C-alpha angles and dihedrals in degrees: 000000000000088000092060090052095048098036096092090055098058102033110091110212125183122222113282094012117145129206110182115232094243093059112116106227109197091181127156125195097232092065129056126256120177136162120194133228116305093356120142135210107197130215125301095012124139122221115190125179098166093111099032146347121292115208125176121189131220124299094008127140128212106198132225115298098007122155117211116183116180152273084068132137118192115190130218125292092017121150122205112187124210126313097006118161118207112178128177091186139064137181120256116236105168098117109071091191093060125065112252089238089064099046099079130226141284125213138196127170125263118209124193108190129220121293098013127142122212114196127223121292095011121153118208115191129211126288098026139128123211105204129235116290092359127148126217111199121233116277095019127140113216112208100158139034120290117219124233116277097015137129114216131185141171144047100313099014124252128186110261099168139018132191117243105215094194095052095033094228143105118247130188123239090245093061 
């Protein structure tokens, strides 16, 4: 109950931001949570900053049913479609004599840069950077960094298109 009373004091919300009432906010006061101006977190999403900060820039949209587990930084003008999982944490499993549930966690920040689009049902694992104005195709699993101005797809992801800054056009890797 005390969390509900104190929550408005340690959530930083930009003007015009919207967090739908069905969003599960697993937010603790000793970590940062911020959502920028005119950004939206849609219904049935989960936001969790218990392991690390969660920061969302301006004009970004977190789609229906997303799960965001910090540490995660989402830039401005980013779109996350439905059922995306972005997790800056993972469970340790090194000791085969100890149950995984007792081995603790490891964390490493995820960064999604400005202007990117993450398709539906994508999973983004810890310690990664999605580059500026990049696209991750629906259903992909991102296990390594994505360069700026790229389209990636697959499990695990591979680059399928890049943007040619000189010619001002996208080209596929097969060209």
